[in-house]
Residue frames as qw, qx, qy, qz and C-alpha x, y, z in Angstrom:
[[0.000, 0.891, 0.453, 0.000, 0.00, 0.00, 0.00],
 [0.425, 0.381, -0.013, 0.821, 1.35, 3.42, -0.92],
 [0.191, -0.444, -0.444, 0.755, 1.33, 6.37, 1.40],
 [0.250, 0.853, 0.435, -0.145, -1.10, 9.21, 0.66],
 [0.086, -0.817, 0.274, 0.500, 1.86, 11.49, -0.11],
 [0.326, -0.189, 0.791, 0.481, 3.22, 9.02, -2.69],
 [0.335, 0.563, 0.747, 0.118, -0.22, 8.76, -4.31],
 [0.112, 0.921, 0.173, -0.332, -0.49, 12.55, -4.47],
 [0.186, -0.637, 0.519, 0.539, 2.97, 12.83, -6.06],
 [0.365, 0.108, 0.847, 0.372, 2.05, 10.17, -8.64],
 [0.276, 0.779, 0.560, -0.060, -1.14, 12.08, -9.48],
 [0.020, -0.876, 0.123, 0.466, 0.93, 15.25, -9.94],
 [0.291, -0.331, 0.726, 0.528, 3.25, 13.44, -12.37],
 [0.338, 0.445, 0.802, 0.211, 0.24, 12.21, -14.36],
 [0.141, 0.898, 0.318, -0.268, -1.19, 15.74, -14.42],
 [0.138, -0.729, 0.385, 0.549, 2.10, 17.17, -15.69],
 [0.328, -0.039, 0.826, 0.456, 2.33, 14.53, -18.43],
 [0.290, 0.687, 0.666, 0.002, -1.27, 15.30, -19.47],
 [0.049, 0.917, 0.056, -0.393, -0.42, 18.99, -19.68],
 [0.228, -0.558, 0.589, 0.538, 2.84, 18.45, -21.61],
 [0.293, 0.128, 0.870, 0.374, 1.16, 16.10, -24.08],
 [0.277, 0.053, -0.201, -0.938, -1.74, 18.48, -24.57],
 [0.138, -0.317, -0.936, -0.062, -4.30, 15.92, -23.50],
 [0.289, -0.388, -0.172, -0.858, -7.65, 17.63, -23.50],
 [0.395, -0.202, 0.565, -0.696, -10.09, 17.53, -20.61],
 [0.821, 0.068, -0.197, -0.532, -12.39, 15.08, -22.39],
 [0.870, 0.117, -0.475, 0.052, -9.96, 12.18, -21.91],
 [0.082, 0.516, -0.609, 0.597, -8.31, 13.32, -18.69],
 [0.407, -0.238, -0.852, 0.229, -8.78, 11.21, -15.59],
 [0.074, 0.146, 0.395, -0.904, -10.17, 14.34, -13.91],
 [0.514, 0.081, -0.245, -0.818, -13.10, 14.40, -16.30],
 [0.575, -0.039, -0.790, -0.211, -13.64, 10.65, -16.16],
 [0.447, -0.261, -0.766, 0.381, -13.84, 10.60, -12.36],
 [0.054, -0.233, 0.162, -0.957, -15.40, 13.99, -11.59],
 [0.655, -0.274, -0.098, -0.698, -18.84, 12.49, -10.91],
 [0.604, 0.030, -0.787, 0.126, -17.50, 9.40, -9.16],
 [0.634, -0.662, -0.033, -0.399, -18.89, 8.54, -5.76],
 [0.886, -0.106, -0.290, 0.345, -15.71, 6.76, -4.74],
 [0.158, -0.922, 0.291, -0.201, -13.39, 8.27, -2.19],
 [0.684, 0.274, -0.577, 0.352, -9.94, 7.18, -1.08],
 [0.589, -0.747, 0.162, -0.262, -9.41, 6.48, 2.57],
 [0.812, 0.242, -0.419, 0.325, -5.96, 5.49, 3.70],
 [0.140, 0.541, -0.508, 0.656, -3.48, 5.68, 6.49],
 [0.769, -0.462, 0.032, -0.441, -5.56, 3.59, 8.85],
 [0.363, -0.504, 0.772, -0.133, -3.87, 1.18, 11.26],
 [0.421, 0.221, -0.814, -0.335, -3.41, -2.25, 9.72],
 [0.031, -0.094, -0.942, 0.321, -5.13, -3.94, 12.64],
 [0.493, 0.239, 0.215, -0.808, -8.50, -2.35, 11.79],
 [0.354, 0.208, 0.901, 0.140, -11.00, -4.82, 10.39],
 [0.065, -0.343, -0.585, -0.732, -13.67, -4.24, 7.74],
 [0.363, -0.682, -0.635, 0.006, -16.16, -4.17, 10.58],
 [0.373, -0.533, -0.194, 0.734, -14.21, -1.37, 12.25],
 [0.112, -0.043, 0.372, 0.920, -14.24, 0.64, 9.02],
 [0.207, -0.519, -0.704, -0.438, -17.95, 0.02, 8.56],
 [0.384, -0.691, -0.510, 0.339, -18.57, 1.31, 12.08],
 [0.301, -0.391, 0.029, 0.869, -16.48, 4.43, 11.46],
 [0.016, 0.027, 0.482, 0.875, -17.96, 5.37, 8.09],
 [0.218, -0.544, -0.749, -0.310, -21.60, 4.55, 8.75],
 [0.267, -0.598, -0.457, 0.602, -21.57, 7.13, 11.54],
 [0.006, -0.520, 0.089, 0.849, -21.24, 9.91, 8.97],
 [0.525, 0.437, -0.336, -0.649, -22.40, 8.50, 5.63],
 [0.884, 0.070, 0.449, -0.113, -23.57, 5.26, 4.12],
 [0.183, 0.611, -0.652, -0.411, -21.45, 3.50, 1.53],
 [0.912, 0.199, -0.078, -0.349, -21.59, 0.40, -0.57],
 [0.933, 0.246, -0.183, 0.190, -18.16, -1.12, -0.91],
 [0.423, -0.787, 0.417, 0.168, -14.78, -1.50, 0.76],
 [0.823, 0.515, -0.215, 0.106, -11.97, -2.24, -1.69],
 [0.736, -0.581, 0.214, 0.272, -8.81, -3.68, -0.20]]
């Protein structure tokens, strides 16, 4: 699993490549995912179970899927 900082840096590299290559917004990952209902949650202790995550997230919002 990558750290959130590593993921952010990778996204920045992708964004820079898109800009340098002149990739238009229509095919950019920003446009493809702008209406997505998925969120990234990371940095949790490894000893948390799916049940623990369900308990945490259902307190504020319902969700459908946990992807490991």
